[in-house]
PATORKE-689807 format. One record per residue (C-alpha): residue in three letters; x, y, z. Coordinates in steps of 0.02 Angstrom, whole numbers, padded with zeros to 5 digits, always signed. Example, Ala and Ser with C-alpha at 12.3 -4.5 7.8 and 13.67 -1.06 7.14 Angstrom:
2
ala+00615-00225+00390 ser+00684-00053+00357 
***
This chain:
391
unk-00602+00354-00025 unk-00670+00254-00172 unk-00636+00394-00296 unk-00459+00421-00233 unk-00418+00236-00242 unk-00491+00220-00418 unk-00383+00366-00474 unk-00232+00271-00410 unk-00285+00120-00513 unk-00306+00226-00669 unk-00134+00303-00647 unk-00058+00129-00641 unk-00155+00074-00795 unk-00090+00220-00898 unk+00087+00201-00833 unk+00110+00022-00894 unk-00017-00001-01032 unk+00042+00132-01152 unk+00227+00172-01170 unk+00302+00001-01139 unk+00190-00110-01247 unk+00165+00017-01388 unk+00331+00111-01399 unk+00401+00003-01540 unk+00241+00020-01642 unk+00238+00208-01611 unk+00416+00241-01669 unk+00387+00136-01825 unk+00228+00230-01870 unk+00309+00402-01848 unk+00484+00354-01907 unk+00575+00415-01751 unk+00710+00335-01644 unk+00701+00270-01467 unk+00814+00411-01407 unk+00706+00544-01493 unk+00551+00476-01410 unk+00636+00469-01240 unk+00707+00645-01256 unk+00539+00719-01306 unk+00450+00636-01160 unk+00588+00695-01042 unk+00572+00876-01100 unk+00383+00874-01080 unk+00400+00798-00908 unk+00530+00920-00844 unk+00442+01076-00912 unk+00271+01030-00846 unk+00344+00966-00683 unk+00418+01140-00658 unk+00250+01218-00697 unk+00169+01105-00568 unk+00286+01156-00427 unk+00264+01339-00473 unk+00074+01341-00471 unk+00025+01183-00378 unk+00049+01243-00197 unk-00040+01407-00237 unk-00187+01314-00312 unk-00195+01195-00163 unk-00201+01343-00043 unk-00325+01440-00149 unk-00454+01310-00198 unk-00416+01162-00083 unk-00344+00990-00112 unk-00507+00911-00168 unk-00549+01042-00300 unk-00370+01035-00364 unk-00390+00847-00380 unk-00549+00866-00484 unk-00468+00997-00597 unk-00318+00886-00628 unk-00429+00738-00674 unk-00524+00849-00797 unk-00361+00896-00881 unk-00318+00711-00896 unk-00485+00675-00982 unk-00457+00810-01115 unk-00275+00761-01141 unk-00310+00576-01168 unk-00457+00610-01285 unk-00351+00730-01388 unk-00209+00604-01402 unk-00332+00478-01472 unk-00410+00599-01597 unk-00260+00695-01667 unk-00137+00607-01783 unk-00002+00740-01804 unk+00150+00735-01690 unk+00123+00916-01637 unk-00056+00884-01583 unk-00004+00726-01493 unk+00133+00820-01400 unk+00013+00959-01346 unk-00123+00844-01281 unk+00003+00725-01203 unk+00075+00876-01113 unk-00098+00923-01049 unk-00125+00746-00987 unk+00046+00744-00902 unk+00015+00911-00816 unk-00150+00845-00749 unk-00060+00688-00694 unk+00074+00785-00601 unk-00056+00892-00511 unk-00161+00738-00469 unk-00021+00675-00356 unk-00109+00782-00225 unk-00214+00625-00203 unk-00075+00560-00089 unk-00107+00705+00031 unk-00295+00676+00018 unk-00269+00494+00065 unk-00164+00538+00216 unk-00309+00650+00272 unk-00438+00513+00245 unk-00335+00383+00338 unk-00271+00507+00468 unk-00258+00373+00602 unk-00154+00256+00494 unk-00076+00358+00354 unk+00045+00221+00300 unk-00100+00100+00277 unk-00195+00228+00173 unk-00047+00264+00060 unk-00012+00078+00042 unk-00194+00048-00008 unk-00182+00186-00137 unk-00023+00113-00209 unk-00097-00062-00202 unk-00234+00002-00317 unk-00100+00084-00424 unk-00015-00086-00434 unk-00177-00171-00484 unk-00195-00042-00621 unk-00018-00081-00678 unk-00069-00264-00698 unk-00225-00217-00797 unk-00131-00096-00910 unk-00030-00225-01009 unk-00183-00338-01019 unk-00287-00197-01095 unk-00143-00161-01214 unk-00143-00345-01265 unk-00331-00337-01298 unk-00307-00180-01404 unk-00173-00270-01505 unk-00295-00412-01541 unk-00452-00314-01582 unk-00380-00152-01651 unk-00251-00208-01778 unk-00217-00041-01864 unk-00181+00082-01722 unk-00210-00009-01557 unk-00124+00127-01456 unk-00258+00252-01507 unk-00390+00135-01439 unk-00293+00130-01276 unk-00302+00320-01266 unk-00491+00317-01289 unk-00508+00181-01157 unk-00405+00283-01034 unk-00507+00440-01072 unk-00671+00348-01039 unk-00608+00280-00872 unk-00543+00452-00819 unk-00708+00534-00865 unk-00801+00407-00758 unk-00692+00451-00608 unk-00717+00638-00640 unk-00907+00616-00644 unk-00899+00517-00483 unk-00791+00646-00393 unk-00899+00790-00456 unk-01072+00725-00415 unk-01057+00601-00272 unk-01072+00690-00106 unk-00930+00673+00018 unk-00894+00751+00186 unk-00714+00718+00236 unk-00604+00818+00118 unk-00694+00971+00053 unk-00775+01094+00173 unk-00809+01281+00159 unk-00651+01380+00186 unk-00726+01466+00340 unk-00742+01297+00427 unk-00581+01219+00367 unk-00442+01336+00305 unk-00326+01260+00177 unk-00170+01364+00205 unk-00027+01263+00277 unk+00100+01308+00409 unk+00264+01391+00362 unk+00389+01265+00292 unk+00530+01254+00419 unk+00640+01118+00342 unk+00641+01140+00152 unk+00806+01046+00129 unk+00737+00892+00215 unk+00576+00902+00114 unk+00670+00911-00051 unk+00788+00771+00002 unk+00639+00657+00037 unk+00556+00710-00126 unk+00716+00674-00223 unk+00727+00497-00152 unk+00546+00465-00198 unk+00570+00540-00371 unk+00720+00430-00409 unk+00627+00276-00347 unk+00475+00316-00456 unk+00590+00351-00602 unk+00674+00183-00580 unk+00510+00089-00577 unk+00442+00177-00732 unk+00606+00163-00826 unk+00607-00024-00798 unk+00424-00046-00849 unk+00439+00057-01008 unk+00599-00023-01072 unk+00570-00206-01024 unk+00458-00251-01174 unk+00589-00183-01296 unk+00729-00273-01203 unk+00644-00442-01209 unk+00595-00418-01390 unk+00776-00380-01437 unk+00866-00504-01325 unk+00747-00652-01317 unk+00631-00629-01466 unk+00469-00605-01368 unk+00324-00535-01470 unk+00235-00377-01416 unk+00090-00479-01346 unk+00208-00594-01248 unk+00303-00444-01180 unk+00140-00365-01123 unk+00098-00522-01024 unk+00274-00528-00951 unk+00251-00349-00889 unk+00084-00398-00814 unk+00164-00541-00715 unk+00300-00423-00655 unk+00167-00309-00583 unk+00071-00457-00510 unk+00226-00491-00406 unk+00236-00306-00359 unk+00053-00305-00308 unk+00071-00464-00206 unk+00214-00382-00112 unk+00109-00228-00081 unk-00035-00331-00011 unk+00091-00418+00102 unk+00154-00253+00172 unk-00025-00190+00197 unk-00060-00348+00296 unk+00097-00327+00400 unk+00042-00149+00438 unk+00139-00075+00583 unk+00237-00233+00622 unk+00386-00172+00521 unk+00470-00004+00535 unk+00490+00103+00381 unk+00677+00072+00380 unk+00649-00117+00385 unk+00529-00108+00238 unk+00655-00008+00137 unk+00799-00124+00181 unk+00699-00279+00133 unk+00662-00202-00037 unk+00846-00212-00085 unk+00848-00404-00091 unk+00723-00437-00233 unk+00782-00282-00327 unk+00955-00363-00340 unk+00878-00500-00449 unk+00889-00378-00593 unk+01070-00435-00618 unk+01024-00612-00677 unk+00874-00538-00769 unk+00987-00424-00870 unk+01137-00537-00897 unk+01081-00719-00888 unk+01100-00822-01046 unk+00948-00924-00994 unk+00782-00854-01053 unk+00688-00940-00909 unk+00807-00871-00777 unk+00797-00696-00848 unk+00607-00695-00858 unk+00586-00770-00684 unk+00707-00646-00607 unk+00624-00499-00694 unk+00453-00550-00626 unk+00521-00563-00447 unk+00606-00393-00460 unk+00431-00323-00442 unk+00437-00367-00257 unk+00577-00241-00236 unk+00465-00099-00292 unk+00316-00157-00189 unk+00322-00050-00032 unk+00473+00063-00035 unk+00391+00217-00112 unk+00230+00215-00008 unk+00324+00176+00152 unk+00443+00324+00132 unk+00303+00441+00079 unk+00190+00394+00226 unk+00335+00420+00346 unk+00378+00591+00274 unk+00193+00640+00270 unk+00195+00619+00459 unk+00356+00718+00476 unk+00278+00856+00370 unk+00100+00835+00434 unk+00074+01024+00426 unk+00148+01039+00251 unk+00073+00889+00162 unk+00015+00981+00007 unk+00189+01054-00020 unk+00271+00887+00012 unk+00152+00801-00108 unk+00178+00927-00247 unk+00366+00929-00220 unk+00361+00740-00237 unk+00260+00764-00396 unk+00394+00874-00472 unk+00534+00757-00420 unk+00434+00610-00486 unk+00417+00703-00651 unk+00605+00734-00657 unk+00646+00556-00603 unk+00527+00475-00727 unk+00583+00590-00868 unk+00766+00556-00832 unk+00739+00369-00816 unk+00641+00354-00978 unk+00767+00462-01072 unk+00918+00366-01005 unk+00846+00195-01045 unk+00789+00255-01217 unk+00968+00309-01255 unk+01042+00147-01189 unk+00923+00017-01262 unk+01002+00018-01435 unk+01184+00011-01378 unk+01181-00070-01204 unk+01013-00157-01179 unk+01066-00251-01021 unk+01121-00089-00940 unk+00956-00008-00989 unk+00862-00146-00896 unk+00979-00134-00747 unk+00964+00054-00724 unk+00795+00067-00636 unk+00822-00063-00498 unk+00998+00003-00471 unk+00922+00175-00435 unk+00802+00095-00310 unk+00944+00006-00220 unk+01043+00167-00210 unk+00895+00262-00136 unk+00861+00123-00012 unk+01041+00126+00050 unk+01037+00316+00067 unk+00873+00314+00163 unk+00929+00179+00284 unk+01097+00266+00308 unk+01013+00434+00341 unk+00899+00351+00468 unk+01051+00289+00563 unk+01146+00453+00556 unk+01094+00585+00681 unk+01197+00712+00585 unk+01093+00692+00429 unk+00941+00782+00499 unk+00825+00645+00436 unk+00717+00576+00576 unk+00743+00390+00604 unk+00610+00293+00508 unk+00488+00206+00621 unk+00304+00191+00664 unk+00200+00343+00621 unk+00158+00375+00802 unk+00337+00422+00838 unk+00378+00500+00671 unk+00284+00664+00687 unk+00406+00793+00753 unk+00304+00947+00707 
***
């Protein structure tokens, strides 16, 4: 449990501490444009996301979820260390690709968590994503520290920091004994049941992918937006991003505390309200109003993704590895598309670039709630996990 939760925190740290705070410094050092950076990241994400869906389920069946998790963390260690050591763009792209592939495969941790918290899967997933949110707060703070103490290439120092943290988790997962996840295949076969509703699985994965893409698109473009529109320095923008994720984490703790008191559909519907604050954040002429609204938008991303995933993990309780890896691929596509779109928009329509991510969340929330109300949609009505499992 501890290793899985720490991996969630590390994922959050890397998601917010690197691309957003350092993207302007990176494009200046390598003399590339925002759109070139976004397009390259999108291509890497889509290609490796496809590779993950092709081999991920086979690996999960062959070696088990826990071994797949350890292998993916090992790939992340090598990828981050290589990014810190190699200076050429080709070497950076190769090792970044290795890190991203490991990251996509490590999404199997969501299925591991639903196994560990089998009695309350939504609580387990919310705890994992609460740790991810805490990591997202720490990420910009670590980036700020690197900017202060590593004046020449602070983003390389961030890579080394991430590699050291990932290696620590790998050592822990490899040498600390555990009993719940990994057993000999003779005692606990890993093969899953035949997938009976692939369309529903991919619909759920697409909603989750778009939501994750919206969150990451917003986080990666916000520092550039506030630097262009309101003159914030890189250090100030890093702190603004940290406060945004403090709000997100506070919301996640709130939903963990509420537990089963709210249905999944209610959680998703509530998420729409704070997400709508992106409109004054993007278009207000007041710097204070824009910054305050942007911070509160974090509440909109607090519980929607984990609530939908936990619900669908119950619906597909006999196909959790395939659901998790399908979500990984759709997350890869959503994140790649979101980063690319905002990178293309930031130079010509910065307000629209900031608006894009929360708008995607609101659209997904409306679709999910509407599908839950429509018996013709084939999507089981969101509700407590005890009534969600139809397998």
